[in-house]
N, C-alpha and C positions, 0 to 999 in steps of 0.2 A: 669465363669467356663464353660468349654465346654467338651462334650464327643462325640466321633464317634464310633459307634458300627455296627456290621454286623450280630449279632445273638441276638435273643430275650433274651436268658438266661443271656446275659451280663448285662442286666438291674439290676439283683439282686446284682451285685457287685458295682453299682454306689453309690456315696455319694451325698445326696441331703440336704445340710445343710440349716437350717432355715435362711430366709431372703436373701439368695444368689441366684440371677437369674442364672439358669442353662440352657444352650443351648445344646440340644441333637439332634444328627443326626443319624438316623438308615437307613442304605443303603442296598437295595436289588439289584437284577439284573435289575429291572425295574425303581426304583425311589429312591430318597433321601427324607426321611421323617424327617422334622425338627419340633422340639417342643421347646417351652420355658416354663420351669418349675419354679415356684416360690413357694417354700414350706414355709408356714407361721406357726409360733409357736402359740400355744393356740387355734388352730382351728381344728375341726375334720371333716370339710366338704371340698369338692373339686368342683371348677367351671372349666369347659372345654370350651374354646372359639374357634369358627371356623370363618374363614374369609368370608367376602362378596366380592364385586368386588375389584380387585387389578389392578392398572395401572402399569404394569411391566416396562413401559417406564420411569416412575417417580421414582420407587423404585424397585430395583432388589430383587428377592426372595433369602432367605426366608423372608416372611412378617408375622408379628404377630400383627394383627389389635387389637386395644383397649388395647395394652400393657401399655398405659399411664394411664389406669384405675386401675392399679394393687394395688395402695395404698388405693383406695376407696372401694375395694371389700373385704368383710370379708370372708376369706377362702383361702385355697391353690389353686393355679391357674396352668392350663396347656393351653398354646396357641398352636393351630395347624396351620401350614402352609399347603397350598394345592399344592402337587407336580404335580398335573394334568397340571397346566398351565406353569410349568417350560419349558424353551426353546420354548416358543410359544408367540404369540402376544395376546392371549386370556386374558380376565379379570376375567372370571368366570369358575371354573372347577367343582363345585358341588361335589368335593371329588371322582370323578369317577375313576381316574387312567387310566387304559386301559382294553382291553378285557382279558389280561393275569393276571392282578393284580388289585383288587378292593381296592383303597386307603382307603376308610372308614373302610373296614374290617381290614386292617393292623393297622390303627390308633386305632380302637377299642381294638385290642389285646394289643397294647402298653399302652393305658390308663388303661386297666384292671390290667396289671402287675404292673404299677407304683402305682395305687391306693391301691393295695394289699400291696405293699412294704411300703406304708405310713400308713397302717392300717386304711384306710378310708372305711367305710361300703358303700355298693351300694346305700342305701337309703339316703346317705349324698352327693351324686354326682349329679350335675346339669350341663347339656349341654346347652350352650347359643350361639345364633347367630341370625343375621338378614339377610334377603334376601337369597342368596345362603348359607350363614352361618347358617341360620335358617333351611333350607332344610337338611343340613348335621347334625345339632344338633338333629333334629327329628329322623333321621335314626340311628345315633350313640346311642341315648338313647334307641331306640327300641332294639338295639344289646346288651345293657347293662341292664340286668334284675334288676329292683328295682330302677333304676335311674329316674330322671325327666328331662324335657326339658323346657326351657323358650325361646321363639322365638318371633321375632318382624318382621312382614310382610314377612314371609318366602315364598319361592316358594314351591309348593307341587308336581309339575310335571315339569320336565326340558323342555320338548317340548313346554309347554304352556307359557314359558317365551318368551321374544322378540327374534324373529328368528335370528337377527343379532348376538346374543350371543349364543343361544342354539343350533342352527343347526351346526355351525362350531365345537362346542365342541363335540356334539354327533358323527359327522363324524370323528373327530380326534380320538376319543376313540373306536368307534365301526364300522367304515367305512361308515355305513349308519344309518339313523334314524330308518328305518324299522328293521334292525338287532338289534339295541338297544332295541326296544320295543318288538320284538319277542323273544329275548333270554336273555335279562337283565332287565326285567320289574321291578324287586325288587330293582334295583339300581337307576332307573330314575323316580320312582313315589313313593311318601311317603306311600300312603295307601297300595300299593303292597308290600312295605317293611314291614309294620306292619303285613300284612297277612303272608308273607314269614317267618318272625321271630316268628310268633304267640305271639306277644307282642305289646300291645298299652301302651306306657309309660304314666305317669302323665304328662300332657302338660299344660303350661300356654302360651296361644297364643295371643300375642298383635297385634292388627290390626288397622291401620289407615283407618278410614272410608272414607277419601277423596281419597284413592288410588283405583280408579274404576277398573283399570287393575287387581290388586291383588284380588279384590272381585269377579270379573267375571271369571278369569282364574285359580285362586288358592283356595280361601276360599270356594266359593260355590261348585266347583267340589269336593273338599276335603270332605266336609260335605256329599254331595250326595253319593260319593264312600264309605265312612264309613258306611252309612246306608245300601247301597246295599250289602256290604260285611258282614253285621251283626257285625261290630266291635263296641267296647264300646265308644260311644261319650261322656259318662258321665265322662270320664277321661280327657276330653279336656275342659279347662276353657278359654273362650274367653274374652279378655279384650279389649274393643274398645276405641279408642281415635280419636281426630279430629285435624289434622294438615295440613293446606292447603299448607304449604311450602315444604312438602315432598311427 
């Protein structure tokens, strides 16, 4: 089942039958937003999943990573494709969109309307992702008061990721890295997003302790910034694991 819409209020007229995967495309002047919705019977919770790195040379967008997990997850599911990297050779978009339209803000609006339509309470909504998907999930949860985030090895600042991926993305979206950080700080840094939204969600932060780059450039700066901004670190539960292969 597929729907193509151009207005948010059209969401209210959509049928989302139990057990039937529904592909939804919401088109604006800037982007096509693609979602895969799997409404499950007998569950009152929702899991929203965001993509990590995508090789557009191997699989053309839209891409719904971990959609093969659908049967194993207890809950209704919404998979989000990142329109930022469409028509580019980039693998990571971090949900940025461009300077005219913030993709994560649009997805937040879509998820809120759909979850309300499905009568799912905010405290029954979990945003999940790893790497760039973890970054997006943290910010999406901050936008959605009462929700939680479960993230695995997330980036917490775009510029701090490997320059071969982060710099081209920031230049594509905002012309320069300087412009991104001077004028769109709440989009490119997780702690800045929390401060901007005035909301630190409940977070379960899974971290591979063998990932030295993540620890140095994302975990430790995240903790330091949270303390400096006076934000509630008690809402962050760190779950450490050790995997030398990742």
